[in-house]
C-alpha positions as a printed Julia matrix, in Angstrom:
120×3 Matrix{Float64}:
  65.93  -10.33   6.79
  62.71   -8.82   8.0
  59.55  -10.61   7.09
  56.9    -8.3    5.52
  53.33   -8.75   6.54
  50.4    -8.2    4.63
  48.09   -5.62   6.13
  45.02   -6.89   7.63
  41.87   -5.88   6.07
  40.09   -3.23   8.1
  37.24   -4.52  10.43
  35.53   -1.1    9.87
  32.64   -1.24   7.48
  32.39    1.46   4.8
  29.73    4.2    5.43
  27.48    2.97   2.75
  27.31   -0.48   4.11
  26.9     0.69   7.67
  23.86    2.9    6.52
  22.5    -0.16   4.62
  22.65   -2.15   7.78
  21.05    0.5    9.96
  18.15    0.82   7.51
  17.75   -2.82   7.0
  17.52   -3.32  10.78
  14.96   -0.43  11.18
  12.98   -1.71   8.07
  13.02   -5.18   9.15
  11.84   -4.61  12.78
   9.13   -2.2   11.59
   7.88   -4.72   8.99
   7.78   -7.43  11.59
   5.9    -5.31  14.15
   3.36   -4.32  11.46
   2.9    -7.92  10.36
   2.21   -8.92  13.95
  -0.15   -6.17  14.32
  -1.89   -7.36  11.2
  -1.84  -10.98  12.44
  -3.67   -9.99  15.66
  -6.57   -8.33  13.79
  -9.46  -10.49  13.53
 -10.13  -11.7   10.03
 -13.27  -11.38   7.97
 -15.26  -14.79   7.25
 -17.56  -15.21   4.29
 -20.58  -13.98   6.22
 -18.59  -10.59   6.83
 -18.34  -11.32  10.51
 -15.02  -11.38  12.48
 -13.35  -14.7   13.12
 -12.76  -16.01  16.52
  -9.29  -14.75  16.75
  -5.72  -14.7   15.32
  -5.83  -18.56  14.73
  -6.91  -18.24  11.1
  -4.57  -19.67   8.48
  -3.96  -16.1    7.13
  -2.84  -14.8   10.57
  -0.59  -17.7   10.97
   0.99  -17.14   7.61
   1.53  -13.32   8.65
   3.1   -14.46  11.89
   5.47  -16.91  10.01
   6.42  -14.14   7.75
   7.29  -11.95  10.63
   9.25  -14.77  12.31
  11.09  -15.35   9.07
  12.01  -11.73   8.84
  13.38  -11.53  12.33
  15.19  -15.0   11.88
  16.9   -13.72   8.8
  17.98  -10.65  10.59
  19.43  -12.79  13.53
  21.32  -14.84  10.68
  22.77  -11.69   9.2
  23.89  -10.5   12.56
  25.44  -13.95  13.46
  27.14  -14.08   9.9
  28.49  -10.52  10.52
  29.75  -11.09  14.09
  31.52  -14.31  13.35
  32.98  -13.44   9.94
  36.54  -14.21   9.91
  36.93  -13.7    6.15
  35.82  -11.31   3.68
  33.46  -14.06   2.02
  31.23  -14.52   4.95
  31.13  -10.85   5.61
  30.15   -9.96   2.07
  27.51  -12.76   2.09
  25.91  -11.17   5.21
  26.13   -7.61   3.81
  24.51   -8.69   0.47
  21.83  -10.73   2.32
  21.02   -7.5    4.38
  21.02   -5.46   1.18
  18.65   -7.93  -0.6
  16.25   -8.05   2.31
  16.1    -4.32   2.42
  15.54   -4.11  -1.19
  12.55   -6.56  -0.87
  11.07   -4.76   2.0
  11.31   -1.34   0.14
   9.91   -2.93  -3.0
   7.05   -4.42  -0.99
   6.22   -1.17   0.74
   6.45    0.76  -2.51
   4.08   -1.67  -4.07
   1.61   -1.45  -1.33
   1.56    2.36  -1.54
   1.24    2.24  -5.4
  -1.54   -0.19  -5.11
  -3.36    1.94  -2.49
  -2.87    5.18  -4.7
  -3.99    3.34  -7.84
  -7.12    1.53  -6.41
  -8.19    3.66  -3.61
  -7.73    7.26  -4.79
  -9.7     7.01  -7.99
């Protein structure tokens, strides 16, 4: 009597998830680079002069945020590459989608704030 095997789930990502991951990687890398660039700019002190360099607490917070973005991207890639079951893979995909949504929302808020405060 032949033993029937269940078909193995496809390792290929659907197109929607693949596009989400592509945009997530690009947006995360771009946001990290922008944050590092902002962190390198000298801050402004209370007497409206530049600080001594990128060692201010604000710059360190910006660098920490950039590091957290890259670390979460590495975590997502690790989860996806080692995912044996659908649960870990789904978690990694939803983590990527959530991060992308946060980055897009932050960028849209920044643009809206600039339009509403600078434009008038």
